[in-house]
N, C-alpha and C positions, 0 to 999 in steps of 0.2 A: 644732889641726890646720889646715893651710893649705887654702884653698878650692881644689877641683879646677880644673885648667886646662881651658878649653874647647878641646880638641884639634882639634875640627872647624874652629874659626876659624883656628887656627894652620896647619893643613894646607891650607886653602882661603882664600888672601888675598882681601881685599875687592876688590882691583884686578882679579881675574879674574871680571868680572861674569857671563860666560857660565856659570861654574860654579854660579852662583846660580839659573840657569834649568834646570828639569828637569820634575818632575811637572806644574806649573802650565802651562808652555809647551806641553808635549805634549798635555795635557788640552784646553787651549784650541784648539790646532790641529786636534785630532781632532774637535772640535765642528763644523768646516767640512768634513765628509765629503761624498761624492757625494750622499747622501740629503739632507743639509743644503743643499747647493748647489741641488738640485732644489726644495726648499722655498723658499729665498730667491729663486730664479729665478722661480718661480711667483708669489710675492708681488710682485716687481718688475714682471713682465709683466702681471699682472692689475690691480694697483692703482697702478702707476707710482710716483711719489715719495711717495704717501700712506701707505706702509708703512715708510719709512725711520726714522721716529721710534722704532720698536720696538727698534732696535739700540742707541740711546742710553739708552732707558728700561731695558733689560735689563742694561746693563753693571754698575752698582753692585749690582744684585740678584745677578747671576752671580758677581761677585767675592766678595761676602759669603758666599754659600752654599758656594763652592769653598774659601774660606779655612777655613770651619767644618769641612768634610769633611777637609781636610788636617790641621787641628789635632787632630781626633779620632784620625786615624791616627798622627800623630807623637807625641802625648802618651801614648796608651794602648798603642802598639806593636801594635795590631790593626786590621784592616779593619772596615768598617761592619757586615758580616754577622756577624762574630764578636762584636762588641759587642752587636748586637741579640740574638743567641743567648744571650749570657751574662746579659742584663739585662731582656729583654722576652719576652712569651708566644710560644711556638713557632708558633701559627697565623699571627701577624703576620709572623714571619720567612719562613715558607713562601709566604705570599701575595706579599710584596714580591719575594722572589728568583724565584718562578715567573713573575711578570709581567715582571721584568727579563730573564729568559732568553728569553721569547717575543719581546719587543720587540727585543732585541739580535740574535736570529737573523733576524728579518725585515729589520732594518737591514743585516746582513751580506749577505743575499741581494740587497738593493737596491744595495749598494755594489759588490759584485763584478760584478753585471749592468751597472752604470753604467760600470765600468772596461772591461768587455768591449765595450760599445757605443762608448765613447770611442776605443778602439784600432781598432775596426772602421771608424769614420768617418775615421780618420787614414790607415790603411794598407790597408783592406779585409780580407776574411777572415771567419771565423766568430766572432761575438760570444760565443756559448756556450762555445766552446773557449778563447777568451781569458779569459773569466770563470773557467773551471776552472783555467787556468794561474795567474792572479793569486791565486786562493784557496789553491791548493796551495803556491805560493811563500810567501805570508804565513804559512801554517801551519808550513812547514819552518823559517822564520826563528825563530818563537816557540819551537819545540821544541828546536832544535839550537844556538842562539846564546845564551850566558849574558846575564843581565840587564844587567850593567855594560857590555857591548859593544852589546847591542841598543838600549839607551836612547840611546846616541850616534847610532846610525843613525836612530832616530825623531826626534832633534833636527834632523838634517840634512834629513829629509823635510819638516819644517815649512816649509822654504824653498819648497816647491812652491806654497804659498799665495800667494807673491808674484806668481804668474801672474795672479791676479785684481786685484792692484793695477796690474799692467802693462796690462790691458785698458782701464783708464780713460784711459790716455794715448794710445790709438789711436782713441778715439771722442770726438765733440764733446759737452761737458757744459755745460748752461746753469746755471752755479753759483749765480746769483742765485735762480733758480726752485727749485733743489735746497735751498738754505739756507732759503728761505721755507716750502716745503712740509714740510721736516723739523721746523721749529718750529711751524708752523700747518697741519697736515695736514687734509685733508677726510676725516673719519671717517664710518663708516656702522654702522647697527645691523642690517644685512642679515646673514643666517646665514653667507654665504660670506666676508664680511669678518671677522666674529668668529671663525669657524673658522680662518681664515688667521692671525689674531693668536695664537690658541692653538697652532697648528702652529709658528709662529715661536718662541713661548715654549717649547714642548716640544722644539724643535730646539736652542735656545740653552741652556736650563736642563734638561739631560737627566739622568735617573737614573744612566745608565752612567758619566757623568763624575764623579758623587759617589763611586761605588764605586771607580773607577779611581784618582782622585787620592789618596784615603785609603790605598789599597793600595800605591800607588807611594811614598808617604811611608814606609810600613813597609819596602818594598824598599830604599829609600835608607838607612834606618837600619840594616837588617840587613847591607847591603853594606859598611858602615864598621865595622871591629872596635872602634873607640873610641866609637861612638855607642850610646846606650841610649834606650829610651822615656823621654820627659821626665818622666813620673810617677815614674820611678826615678832620673832624673838631672836635676833641675830647673836645675842650673847651666848646662846646655846650651840652655836655653829661649830666651834672648835672641837668640842668633845664629840659631837655627832659625826663630823666629817672624819675624825680619826677612827671612830668606831666603824663607820661605813667602809673606810679604806682597809682596815684590818679584816673585817668580816668578808669583804669581797675578795681580797687577795687570797685568804685562806679557803673560802668556799669554792672559788673557781680553780684554785690550785688542787684542791682535793678532787674536784670533778675531773679535771684533765689528767691527773695522775691515775685515777681509777680507769678512765677511758684508755689511757696508754697501756695499762696492764691487761685490759680486756683484749685490745688489739694485739698485744704481744703474745698473750696466751694462745689465741686462735692462730696467730702466724706461726708460732713455734711447734704447734701440734697439728692443726688441721692442714695448713698450707704445706708444711713439710711432708705430709702424708698424702698429698694430692687431692685433699678435700677442699674445693675452692668455691662451692656454691652453697652458701648458708642463707636461708630466707628468714629464719626466726631465731630468737634467742634460745628457745627450748631445743631447737634443732642443733644449735651450737653446743649446748650442754650434753645432749645425747651423743654427738660425734666425739666429744672429749672422753667419754667413758672408756672405750677400749684403748685409747691412746695414752691418756694421762692418769687413768685409774679412777677408782670409786670415790675417793675423797675429793678429788678435783671436780668430779661430776656433781657431787652433793653440794659443794660450796657454790659452784656456778649456778645450780638450780635454785638453791635457797636465796641467793642474791637476787635472782629475778623476782621472786615474790616480795622480798623486802623493799626493793627499789620501786616496784610497782605500787605498793601501798603508800610510798612516799610521793610518787609522781602523779597518780590519778587525781588526788586532791588539788595539786598545783595546776594541773591542766584544766580541770573543771572550774577551780577558783579563779584562775586568770581570765578565763572566758567570761565568767560572771562579773568580775570587776570591770572588764572592758565594756560589756553590755550595759551595766549599771551606770558607768561613767558617761557612756554615749547618750543614754536616755534620762539621765539625772534621777536615777533611783537611789534609795537608801541602800548602802552596801557596807557590810562589815561582818566578818565571821564572829565578832563579839556580840552581835545583835541576835535576838531570838528570831525564830522563823516568822512569827506573827508580825514582827517589826520590819522585816525586809523580805516579803514574800516573793517579789519579782527577782531579787538577787539570788535567793536560794532556788527559785524556780529554774533559772538558767543552769545552776549546778545540777539540779535533778534531771532536767531535760537532756543536757549534754551527756551526763553519765548513763542515763537509761538508753539513749540512742546508741551510745558506744557499746553498751552491753547487748542491745538488740542486734547490732551488726554481727556479733559473734554467732547468732542463731540463723543468719541468712546465708544464701549461697555466695554472697560477696566475701571474698577472702581478705580480712583486714590486714593480714600480714603482707599480701602482695601490694596493697595500697600504702603500706608502711614506708617502704623505701622511697616511694614517690612523695609521701607526705613530708619526709625530710627534705627532699628537693624543693617542694612547694614552700616549706619554711625558709629555705635559703633564698628563694625568689622574693617572697613577701617581706623578708627582713630588710631588703634594700630601701623601699619607700618608708618603712617604719623607722629605721635608723636615721634616714635623712630628716624626717620630721622631728625625731628626738634631738638631733644635733641643733636644729633651728630653735627648738624649745629651750634647750640648755643655754642658749646665747640670748634668749629673749628677756629683756629687763622687766617686762610686766609679769613674767612667770617666776623669774629667778631673783629679781631685785639686784642687790649688789653682789649676789653669789653666782652670777653668770660664770660658766666654766672658764678656767685659765687656758692659756695658749697651748701648753703641752697636752693637756687632756683633750682639748678641742682638736689638735692636730691628729692625735692617735685615734680619736673617735671618727674623724673624717677618713682616715686611712682604712679603718675597719669597714666603713661604709663602702669605700671605693673597692676594697678587696672583694667584698661580697658581690658588688655590681660587676666587676671584671670576671669573677668566677662564673657567675650566672650567664654573662654574655658569651664566654668561651664555651660553656656547656651547650647553649643553643646553637652556636656556630658549628661545633663538632657534630651535634645531632643532625644538623641540616646538610652535612656534607654527603 
């Protein structure tokens, strides 16, 4: 019998490089959401160039852990929560999914609030009602637009991040000093410095990104009638693993490059002018206005809205995938609402609660920084379980991860664990 033809490769020629970019690109871009922008802005404003090293340090760790999550999804044909449910104790599953749902809902609140604030400072009006509008708009897109169309929209929204590349060209950058401080930063053992490092790690290496990218690989596979889980169709592995590698390297590189520019912009403007306390992304944009000019202000503000529209669906969607996998519900953005009511119900509930938090005395922005820290803390057990799954023959078959990827993945897990331990140690002193 002849070896099956890899139909996916035939239908998607290698020349169409954009076709190779999908889950990894969207996942990476969603990492630079308004809450992430606030964290990077605060890091740059408070510590200047001395926090830039974190973006280079996290890149290989981020790439490795996202490739692992993508491979788990593509090989097994299931998301992370489903695999945990099938192979690990139920209390572990409920603990992970519960914390993810809480962290994502707080992030949604922060993101829609940031979008509302950004539009308010651009055109005036009510930030609360703008937040409501952005949240409802995002919700309707997820419910009524099928995945294969929606993913194309998300790809185009990644271009909003170019606004933060553009801001660098309208401010003066002392590149020699930037280069020096990136390679030889002045570090500190003070609690605020350590906590900020953990917040950057938690923002860059976030649990919702693991769940989203694994689930999007499943969506990609299910949307192609010729594709199957690789554990059932190993002849499709070579092309898919190459696509995952390219997609993830580009997506995470794009994410960290933009984060670097956000941190650099606020370091060279706000920090150099003595503005060291930035609590929100909109506050960062406003502070830029008198220092960097009107154009930089508009670019920064518009970027907040664009990245928020990209990130909110990822946050709500990853929570829904996790809950659906945990409780064995039908789940796909390709399905109509009537065919996956519980899955879409989680998207609706998490988004509406996030919107509602914007109308309460609770300040979602103050919770934002600590949600990034929480993400850093809960990343540790999730990554540990992922590493065990990636080496599990019943999940991965003959595609258990190789030694180099396994080593880097465990290093990433150890780095997060050490950072969290040091944070708690410095806070307890």
